C-alpha positions in Angstrom: 112.0 170.5 38.9 115.5 170.8 38.9 116.2 168.0 41.4 113.9 165.7 39.3 115.9 166.6 36.6 119.3 166.3 37.8 118.4 162.6 39.3 117.2 161.4 36.1 120.0 162.7 34.5 122.5 160.9 36.8 120.5 157.7 36.3 120.9 158.2 32.4 124.4 158.4 33.0 124.6 155.4 34.6 122.4 153.6 32.9 124.8 154.7 29.7 128.0 154.0 31.5 126.9 150.3 32.2 126.1 149.4 28.5 127.9 147.1 26.5 131.2 148.1 24.4 130.1 147.1 20.7 133.0 148.3 18.8 134.4 146.5 16.2 137.6 146.7 18.0 140.8 144.8 16.2 142.4 144.1 19.5 142.3 140.5 19.1 143.5 137.4 17.6 140.9 135.7 15.6 141.0 131.9 14.4 141.1 132.2 10.6 138.5 129.1 10.2 135.3 129.5 10.2 133.4 126.2 12.3 129.7 125.5 11.9 127.7 125.4 15.0 124.0 125.5 15.9 122.6 128.1 18.5 120.7 125.9 20.7 120.1 127.7 24.1 119.8 131.6 24.6 120.1 131.9 28.4 119.7 135.2 30.3 122.3 138.2 30.1 123.5 137.2 26.9 124.6 133.8 27.5 124.3 131.3 24.8 125.4 127.6 24.3 126.3 126.4 20.8 126.5 122.7 19.5 129.5 122.4 17.1 128.6 120.4 14.4 131.8 120.9 12.4 134.3 117.9 13.0 137.4 119.9 12.3 137.0 121.9 15.6 139.5 120.5 18.0 137.6 118.6 20.8 139.2 120.5 23.3 137.2 123.3 22.7 134.2 122.2 23.4 132.7 119.4 26.0 131.8 116.0 24.4 128.4 116.2 26.6 126.9 118.4 28.8 123.4 118.2 30.9 121.5 121.2 31.4 120.9 121.2 34.8 117.6 123.3 34.6 115.7 120.9 32.1 118.0 117.4 32.5 118.4 117.5 28.8 121.8 116.5 27.3 123.8 117.7 24.7 126.4 116.9 22.9 129.7 118.9 21.4 128.8 122.1 23.1 130.1 125.1 24.5 129.4 128.4 26.2 130.0 132.3 24.7 132.2 134.4 26.8 131.3 137.5 24.8 128.0 138.2 26.6 127.2 141.5 25.0 128.4 141.1 21.4 127.1 137.9 20.8 124.6 138.6 18.0 121.0 139.1 19.4 119.1 138.0 16.1 120.7 134.9 16.5 117.5 132.7 17.5 117.3 129.0 18.9 118.1 126.2 16.4 119.6 128.6 13.9 122.6 127.0 12.2 125.8 129.8 11.6 129.6 129.6 11.3 131.6 131.2 13.7 135.3 131.5 14.6 136.9 131.9 18.0 138.4 135.2 19.0 141.2 135.5 21.6 140.8 139.2 22.7 144.1 140.9 23.6 142.2 142.9 26.2 139.2 141.5 28.1 136.3 143.4 26.8 134.5 145.9 29.3 131.1 144.6 29.4 128.4 145.0 32.3 127.0 141.7 32.9 124.1 140.8 35.2 124.4 138.0 37.5 121.3 136.4 37.1 122.3 132.3 36.6 121.7 131.0 33.4 123.4 127.4 32.9 125.8 127.2 30.1 128.7 124.6 29.6 132.1 125.1 31.4 134.0 125.4 28.4 133.2 129.1 26.8 134.7 130.9 24.0 134.6 134.4 22.8 132.5 133.7 19.5 132.7 135.8 16.4 129.9 134.8 13.9 131.0 134.9 10.3 127.8 134.2 8.7 124.1 132.9 9.2 122.7 130.0 7.1 
């Protein structure tokens, strides 16, 4: 009986240590401008593809055209996210929201699975300002 308790305690401790750090740390520089975007794809392991709908966002931040290799669908003005563990899970595909780009001074410690989920090459730490 004690062996089972110790075994399950170790498993629980291991799982807890691998969860994402969702603290609202201020160890980041945040772009003060909120841009409009649309979540067009929610992938595995916290990956997301956002379509930029704001003409004021510099084109260097996103890909003018990206083809999803899984479906063949071509999307315009898209970027992926780097904040796999802190991107809000309650935003559903086709939701329009306002966001800013965050530049963390320390890369967040977040366990990420290695399952493949297609996303554009250009990826950023996306902080949601508001959901429309």
